[in-house]
C-alpha positions in Angstrom: 35.0 11.9 18.2 34.4 11.5 14.0 33.9 14.4 12.5 32.1 14.2 9.0 31.8 17.7 7.0 29.8 18.0 4.1 31.7 19.4 1.1 28.9 20.6 -1.0 25.2 20.2 -0.8 23.9 17.2 -2.3 21.9 17.7 -5.4 19.7 14.6 -4.6 18.4 13.3 -0.9 21.3 11.6 0.3 20.7 8.4 2.6 23.0 8.6 5.7 21.9 5.5 7.4 25.3 3.8 7.0 27.0 6.5 9.2 26.5 5.1 12.5 28.8 5.4 15.7 29.2 2.0 16.5 29.8 1.1 12.4 32.6 3.9 12.3 34.2 3.7 16.1 37.8 2.6 15.5 37.9 2.8 11.9 40.5 5.3 10.0 39.5 8.2 8.0 40.6 6.3 5.0 38.2 3.2 5.7 35.2 5.6 6.5 36.0 7.4 3.5 35.9 4.0 1.3 32.4 2.9 2.8 29.5 3.0 0.3 27.1 6.0 0.0 25.0 6.5 -2.7 23.1 9.8 -3.9 19.7 8.9 -5.6 20.5 6.0 -7.9 24.3 6.7 -8.0 26.8 4.6 -6.4 29.7 6.3 -4.5 31.2 6.3 -1.2 31.4 8.6 1.9 34.6 10.2 0.9 33.1 11.7 -2.1 30.8 13.9 0.0 32.1 14.3 3.3 35.6 15.3 4.4 36.4 12.9 7.5 38.4 13.3 10.5 38.7 10.2 12.6 38.6 9.3 16.2 38.1 6.3 18.4 35.3 7.2 20.4 31.4 6.1 19.0 30.4 9.7 18.8 29.9 11.3 15.2 29.6 15.3 14.3 28.2 16.1 11.1 28.6 19.6 9.6 27.6 21.2 6.5 24.0 21.8 4.6 22.5 18.7 5.9 18.6 19.4 4.9 19.0 16.7 2.4 20.4 14.1 4.2 17.7 11.5 5.3 17.6 8.7 7.9 20.4 10.2 10.0 20.9 7.7 12.8 18.4 5.0 11.2 18.5 1.9 13.5 21.4 3.0 15.5 22.3 1.1 19.1 24.5 3.1 20.7 26.9 6.0 20.9 26.0 9.7 19.7 25.6 11.7 16.5 25.6 15.5 16.9 24.0 17.4 13.6 25.5 21.3 13.4 22.3 22.2 11.5 19.0 21.1 10.1 18.4 17.5 9.0 16.2 15.6 6.2 13.5 13.1 6.9 13.4 10.2 9.1 15.9 11.2 11.7 16.8 8.3 14.2 14.2 5.9 12.0 13.9 2.9 14.3 16.6 3.9 16.4 17.4 1.4 19.5 19.7 3.1 21.5 22.2 6.3 22.1 21.5 9.7 21.6 21.0 12.3 18.6 21.2 16.0 19.0 20.5 18.7 16.2 21.0 22.0 16.5 18.8 23.0 13.8 15.2 21.3 12.8 14.2 18.2 11.4 12.3 17.1 8.4 9.2 14.6 7.9 9.0 11.3 10.0 11.7 12.2 13.0 11.8 9.4 15.5 9.4 7.3 13.7 9.5 3.7 14.6 11.7 4.7 17.5 12.7 2.2 19.9 15.1 3.5 22.7 17.2 6.1 23.1 17.2 10.0 23.7 16.2 12.6 20.7 16.8 16.3 21.2 16.0 19.0 18.0 16.6 22.5 18.9 14.6 23.7 16.2 11.1 22.5 14.6 9.9 19.3 13.5 8.0 18.3 10.5 4.8 16.1 10.1 4.8 12.6 11.6 7.1 13.3 14.6 7.1 10.2 16.3 5.0 8.3 14.2 4.2 5.2 12.3 5.7 3.9 8.9 3.2 3.2 6.2 0.7 0.3 6.9 2.7 -0.1 10.6 0.4 -0.7 13.7 2.3 1.2 16.1 5.0 4.2 15.9 7.4 5.1 18.4 7.6 2.5 20.9 10.3 3.9 23.3 12.6 6.5 24.3 12.4 10.1 24.7 12.1 12.9 22.2 12.6 16.6 23.0 11.8 19.7 20.6 12.9 23.2 21.2 10.6 24.4 18.7 7.3 23.6 17.0 6.0 20.1 15.2 3.9 19.3 12.5 0.5 17.2 11.9 0.3 13.7 13.6 3.0 14.0 15.9 2.9 11.0 18.1 0.5 9.3 16.0 0.2 5.6 16.9 2.5 5.9 19.9 2.8 2.7 21.7 5.4 4.0 24.6 7.9 6.6 25.5 7.7 10.3 26.0 7.6 13.4 23.5 8.0 16.7 24.7 7.4 20.0 22.2 8.3 23.0 23.6 5.8 24.9 20.9 2.9 24.5 19.3 1.9 21.2 17.4 -0.2 20.5 14.3 -3.6 18.7 13.9 -4.2 15.1 14.9 -1.3 14.9 17.8 -1.7 11.7 19.6 -4.0 10.2 16.9 -4.9 6.2 17.5 -2.3 6.5 20.2 -1.9 3.0 22.3 -0.1 4.3 25.2 2.8 6.8 26.1 3.0 10.5 26.7 3.0 13.5 24.5 3.7 17.0 26.0 2.8 20.2 24.0 4.1 23.5 25.5 2.0 25.6 23.0 -1.4 24.8 21.2 -2.5 21.6 19.9 -4.2 21.5 16.7 -7.4 20.1 15.8 -8.6 16.7 17.1 -5.8 15.7 19.3 -5.8 12.6 20.6 -8.4 11.3 17.8 -9.2 7.5 18.3 -6.5 7.2 21.3 -7.1 4.1 23.2 -4.7 4.8 26.3 -1.8 7.4 26.8 -1.7 11.2 27.8 -1.7 14.2 25.8 -0.9 17.4 27.8 -1.7 20.7 25.8 -0.3 23.5 27.9 -1.3 25.9 25.5 -5.0 24.5 24.9 -6.3 22.7 22.2 -8.2 23.6 19.3 -11.8 21.6 18.1 -11.6 18.1 20.6 -13.1 15.5 18.9 -16.7 14.7 20.3 -15.7 11.3 22.0 -14.0 13.4 24.7 -15.7 14.0 28.0 -14.9 16.9 30.3 -13.9 15.3 33.7 -12.8 18.8 35.4 -9.9 19.8 36.7 -7.7 18.0 38.6 -4.2 17.9 40.6 -2.9 14.3 39.8 -0.1 12.8 41.3 1.0 11.2 37.7 1.2 15.3 36.7 3.3 16.2 39.6 6.1 12.9 38.9 5.9 14.0 35.3 6.9 17.7 36.1 10.0 16.3 37.6 11.0 14.0 35.2 10.7 17.0 32.8 12.6 19.0 35.0 15.3 16.2 35.2 15.7 16.5 31.4 16.7 20.1 31.9 13.1 21.5 30.8 12.5 23.7 34.0 10.5 26.2 32.8 8.2 24.0 31.0 7.9 21.4 34.2 6.7 24.5 36.3 3.8 24.7 34.0 2.5 21.1 34.8 0.1 21.5 37.5 -3.7 21.2 37.5 -5.2 20.7 34.5 -8.6 20.2 32.8 -9.1 16.4 31.9 -10.8 15.1 29.0 -11.2 11.4 29.0 -11.8 9.5 25.7 -11.8 8.9 22.9 -15.1 6.8 23.3 -15.5 6.3 19.7 -13.0 3.8 19.9 -14.0 3.0 23.7 -10.6 4.5 24.4 -9.1 5.1 28.0 -6.8 7.8 26.7 -6.7 11.6 28.2 -6.2 14.8 27.0 -5.3 17.4 29.7 -5.2 21.1 28.9 -4.7 24.4 30.8 -7.7 25.0 32.7 
């Protein structure tokens, strides 16, 4: 285990994308402390901000007031990162493998452009969970994201592949412009979930607010897909949520873009 403890809260946003398990594994504490790490436009090193305890395994533990630490785990390929607290923006940006666990909440754009791996956020997630970068055609492309609390607006926007599970409520535009993949919302989904979606599934187990006019009510269905999905969710350790996945009312759409996606809500 490599333990990084913040000495104090950074005065500005601190980009932590250099602190990757595959990059730090096998290095001594002194080598890690000398790695570059800038705050704002000010140059510096890891040792300026963190107390470092080195280890041989590709596992990092970050402690301290981390809500100004952005891009934790960005681009990581393997290993694990555990954050003992909140995180800043773009957690796991472009992550391709490994795992990230956050004991607090995450800021804007967590799991944006995710390409693989597993992310677990015990608290809430900000806007743009699993979404796309500005100007990008697609958002999250693979992997699994689990949020224990609520999520903001545009969760799963332009989702191409993968699974997002949100235990609580989610803001407006969940699954907007989805290309494929699955979003499960344990609470209520905000207005216009699935707007302009082409394929994929959004499950709103607590109901959905103001569906778009391009969705057609297809009635209540007990789909085999839902049974298989419930088993997978249970295997992720979410038994209580899995038990709620049963017969659901299916809305097909979005017809406004000739979409073949579906919104599945509690009957």
